C-alpha positions in Angstrom: 6.7 -33.7 -4.1 6.6 -35.8 -7.3 9.9 -36.9 -8.9 9.0 -35.1 -12.1 8.8 -31.7 -10.4 12.0 -32.2 -8.3 13.9 -33.6 -11.1 12.7 -30.8 -13.4 14.2 -28.2 -11.0 17.4 -30.2 -11.1 17.4 -30.1 -14.9 16.8 -26.3 -15.0 19.7 -25.7 -12.6 22.0 -28.1 -14.5 21.2 -26.6 -17.9 22.4 -23.2 -16.7 25.6 -24.6 -15.4 26.4 -26.6 -18.5 25.7 -23.8 -20.9 29.4 -22.9 -21.1 30.8 -26.5 -21.1 30.9 -29.4 -23.4 27.8 -31.8 -23.2 28.1 -35.5 -22.6 27.6 -38.0 -25.4 24.1 -38.2 -26.9 23.5 -41.7 -25.6 24.1 -40.6 -22.0 21.7 -37.7 -22.5 19.0 -40.1 -23.7 19.5 -42.3 -20.6 19.2 -39.3 -18.3 16.1 -38.2 -20.0 14.5 -41.6 -19.6 15.5 -41.7 -15.9 13.9 -38.3 -15.2 10.6 -39.1 -16.9 7.5 -39.0 -14.8 6.8 -42.5 -13.3 3.4 -44.0 -12.8 2.1 -43.3 -9.3 3.9 -40.0 -8.9 1.8 -37.1 -7.5 0.8 -34.3 -9.8 3.0 -31.2 -9.1 0.0 -28.9 -8.9 -1.6 -31.1 -6.3 1.6 -31.2 -4.2 1.8 -27.4 -4.4 -1.7 -27.1 -3.2 -0.9 -29.3 -0.2 2.1 -27.2 0.8 0.2 -24.0 0.3 -2.8 -25.1 2.4 -0.5 -26.0 5.2 1.3 -22.6 5.1 -1.8 -20.5 4.5 -4.7 -21.9 6.6 -7.2 -19.4 5.5 -7.2 -20.9 2.0 -7.9 -24.5 2.8 -11.2 -26.1 3.8 -12.1 -29.3 5.7 -13.9 -32.1 4.1 -17.5 -32.6 5.4 -17.5 -34.1 8.8 -13.7 -33.9 9.4 -11.9 -32.0 12.1 -8.5 -30.4 12.6 -6.8 -28.9 15.6 -3.7 -26.7 15.3 -1.3 -25.0 17.7 0.7 -21.9 17.0 3.1 -19.8 19.0 3.9 -16.2 18.1 6.3 -13.7 19.6 6.3 -10.0 18.7 8.3 -7.0 19.9 7.1 -3.4 19.7 9.1 -0.4 20.8 7.7 3.2 20.4 7.0 6.5 22.0 3.5 7.1 23.3 2.2 10.6 23.3 -0.2 11.5 26.1 -2.0 14.7 24.9 -5.0 16.5 26.3 -6.6 19.4 24.6 -9.5 21.5 26.1 -11.0 24.5 24.3 -8.1 24.5 21.9 -5.5 24.7 24.6 -3.0 21.9 25.5 -3.6 20.9 29.1 -1.3 17.9 29.3 1.7 16.7 27.2 3.8 13.7 28.0 6.0 11.4 25.9 6.2 7.9 27.3 8.6 5.3 26.0 7.2 1.8 25.5 8.9 -1.6 24.8 6.5 -4.5 24.8 7.2 -8.3 24.4 4.1 -10.2 23.3 3.9 -14.0 23.5 0.7 -15.7 22.1 -0.2 -19.4 22.3 -3.2 -20.1 20.1 -5.3 -23.2 19.6 -7.4 -23.3 16.4 -10.2 -25.8 15.7 -11.9 -26.3 12.4 -14.9 -28.5 11.4 -16.2 -29.2 7.9 -20.0 -28.6 7.9 -19.9 -29.2 4.1 -17.2 -30.0 1.6 -17.1 -26.3 0.7 -18.0 -24.7 4.1 -15.8 -24.8 7.2 -16.4 -23.2 10.6 -13.6 -22.7 13.2 -12.7 -21.1 16.5 -9.4 -19.7 17.8 -8.5 -19.3 21.5 -5.4 -17.3 22.2 -3.5 -17.3 25.5 -1.5 -14.1 25.9 1.6 -13.2 27.9 2.8 -9.6 27.7 5.7 -7.9 29.3 6.7 -4.2 29.2 10.4 -3.7 29.9 10.1 0.1 30.4 7.4 0.0 33.1 8.2 -3.6 34.3 4.5 -4.6 33.9 3.2 -8.0 32.9 0.0 -9.9 32.3 -1.0 -13.5 31.7 -4.6 -14.0 30.4 -6.9 -15.2 27.6 -7.0 -13.0 24.5 -9.9 -12.2 22.3 -11.6 -15.5 21.2 -12.8 -15.5 17.6 -15.0 -17.7 15.3 -14.7 -17.9 11.6 -16.7 -19.3 8.6 -15.0 -20.0 5.2 -17.0 -20.9 2.1 -15.8 -21.8 -1.4 -18.6 -20.9 -3.8 -17.0 -22.8 -6.7 -15.4 -26.2 -6.9 -11.7 -26.2 -7.2 -10.5 -26.8 -10.8 -6.7 -27.5 -11.3 -5.1 -24.6 -13.2 -8.0 -22.2 -12.4 -8.3 -19.5 -9.7 -9.6 -20.7 -6.4 -11.9 -18.3 -4.4 -12.7 -18.5 -0.7 -15.1 -16.1 1.1 -14.7 -15.7 4.8 -16.4 -14.0 7.8 -15.1 -13.5 11.3 -16.6 -12.5 14.7 -14.1 -11.5 17.4 -15.2 -11.2 21.1 -13.8 -9.0 23.8 -12.8 -11.9 26.2 -9.3 -10.5 26.6 -8.3 -7.9 29.2 -9.7 -4.6 27.8 -7.2 -1.7 27.5 -10.2 0.6 28.5 -10.9 -1.2 31.8 -7.5 -1.3 33.4 -5.2 1.1 35.3 -3.0 2.1 32.4 -0.2 2.9 34.8 -0.2 -0.5 36.5 -1.7 -3.0 34.1 -1.4 -4.3 30.5 -4.2 -5.5 28.2 -4.6 -8.8 26.3 -7.5 -7.8 24.0 -9.0 -5.1 22.0 -11.8 -4.1 24.4 -14.6 -4.3 21.8 -16.5 -6.7 19.5 -15.5 -6.9 15.8 -17.2 -8.2 12.7 -15.2 -8.8 9.5 -15.4 -10.4 6.1 -13.5 -10.7 2.9 -12.3 -12.9 0.0 -9.1 -14.7 -0.7 -7.8 -15.9 -4.1 -5.1 -18.4 -5.0 -3.8 -20.0 -8.2 -1.2 -22.6 -9.0 1.5 -21.4 -11.5 3.8 -24.4 -11.4 6.1 -24.4 -9.5 4.5 -21.5 -7.5 1.2 -20.8 -5.8 0.3 -17.1 -5.8 -2.4 -15.8 -3.4 -4.0 -12.6 -2.2 -6.8 -11.4 0.0 -8.9 -8.4 0.8 -11.0 -7.8 4.0 -12.9 -5.2 5.9 -13.6 -5.0 9.7 -16.3 -3.1 11.6 -15.6 -2.5 15.3 -18.5 -2.0 17.6 -18.3 0.9 20.1 -17.3 0.2 23.7 -19.7 2.0 26.1 -20.3 2.5 29.8 -16.6 2.7 30.6 -15.2 4.1 33.9 -11.5 4.4 33.2 -9.4 7.1 34.9 -7.1 8.8 32.5 -5.3 11.7 34.2 -7.9 14.1 35.5 -10.6 12.7 33.3 -12.9 9.7 33.2 -13.2 7.8 29.9 -16.8 6.7 29.2 -17.0 5.6 25.5 -14.7 4.5 22.7 -15.7 4.5 19.0 -13.0 2.5 17.2 -12.8 3.1 13.5 -13.3 0.5 10.7 -10.4 -1.4 9.2 -9.3 -2.4 5.8 -6.7 -5.0 4.9 -5.1 -6.5 1.8 -2.3 -9.1 1.3 -0.4 -10.6 -1.6 2.2 -13.3 -1.7 3.4 -16.7 -3.0 4.3 -20.2 -1.9 7.1 -22.1 -3.5 7.9 -25.8 -2.9 11.7 -26.3 -2.8 11.4 -30.0 -2.5 9.0 -32.6 -1.1 10.0 -31.8 2.4 10.7 -28.0 2.3 8.5 -25.1 1.2 8.9 -21.3 1.3 6.2 -18.7 1.3 6.4 -14.9 1.4 3.6 -12.4 1.8 3.1 -8.6 2.4 0.1 -7.2 4.2 -1.1 -3.6 4.2 -3.8 -2.6 6.8 -5.6 0.7 7.3 -7.4 1.6 10.6 -9.7 4.6 10.7 -9.5 7.2 13.5 -10.7 6.2 17.0 -12.8 8.7 19.1 -12.6 8.7 22.9 -15.4 10.5 24.9 -14.9 11.6 28.5 -17.4 12.3 31.3 -16.7 16.1 31.2 -17.7 16.3 27.5 -14.1 16.3 26.1 -13.4 14.2 23.1 -10.0 12.9 22.0 -9.2 11.5 18.6 -6.5 8.9 17.7 -5.5 9.5 14.1 -5.9 6.8 11.4 -3.0 4.4 10.9 -1.5 2.6 8.0 0.4 -0.6 8.9 2.7 -2.7 6.6 4.1 -6.1 7.4 6.3 -8.5 5.5 6.2 -12.2 6.5 8.4 -15.1 5.5 7.5 -18.7 6.3 9.4 -22.0 6.0 7.4 -25.2 5.9 9.1 -28.5 6.9 7.5 -31.9 6.4 8.2 -34.0 9.5 5.9 -36.9 8.4 3.5 -37.9 5.6 0.7 -35.9 7.2 2.4 -33.2 9.2 4.0 -29.9 8.0 5.5 -27.6 10.6 5.7 -23.9 9.7 8.1 -21.4 11.1 7.8 -17.7 10.3 9.5 -14.4 10.5 7.7 -11.1 10.3 9.2 -7.6 9.8 7.3 -4.4 10.3 7.4 -2.0 7.3 5.8 1.0 8.9 6.1 2.9 12.2 2.8 1.6 13.6 3.6 -2.1 12.9 5.4 -4.4 15.4 9.2 -4.2 14.9 9.4 -7.9 14.2 7.7 -11.2 15.0 8.6 -14.9 15.2 6.2 -17.8 15.0 5.7 -21.6 14.7 2.6 -23.6 14.0 1.8 -27.3 13.7 -1.2 -29.6 13.7 -2.2 -31.5 16.8 -3.3 -35.1 16.0 -5.7 -36.9 18.2 -7.4 -40.2 17.4 -10.8 -38.6 18.0 -10.1 -35.9 15.4 -8.7 -38.0 12.6 -10.4 -37.7 9.3 
């Protein structure tokens, strides 16, 4: 971070502390003011904030044309709830069971981005998932749902103005499907269906803070030709509902080496319909999920910022909490 910005923060703190004490002599004040003046060659504070923000919020940064980046992230989440197994036929309850669940989810992800144009970046994400259910003592180690993403900035970035990024995502069903396993003996690592999504993200520098937000929508394609045994019935088709999501947050650079970001996300998932071979249909109600995320960015070199994060579920349907760390992987063949 430039000396002007850091020293400015020091001055603000000092002014509050000195408000009730006697000030130093005028000559000393002038000397301090001269020492704190912006020096030639210092980085502009808004540019430094953008750099920190882009490292913490990958969706808002684009690669320059012809450049690459490879990132690794590790995420852990814990979810404990009570699953309700309910079957209704002709208006009568045929089966009712409450099943406790406590799941530990470990995800190792590798993300690759390539700049097709200065304002258009394509990328792919490959997750490797480990899940463990402490209640049923089940576990799984497998690939998750691989996704590809395109990000486009329709307007050139202008310092002090709002920056807009449009994005689209396609998610595969390469992970272990929850609709193609023995639910009493196995765990899943994927959603079980293809998804298409898109949205927009906005950010703006308000020195010494960057504020950002995003909105997105997801359409989930139906999963058909299933043969999953659920109790005395055979599941044949799943029609997942659409999803809507929005987030809002800020990133704050505490110093040249340390930054902090905070964001809140609210997601809505429409009802899911399950169709069985005997003509029965079951419906999973729509869900509203809230999540609060805190991230700390630490600069370990001139080109590398490592982010650690803590997430807290705000609603019943969200994971109880999550922990994560992400960092860039530098190879000579992928240098800009």
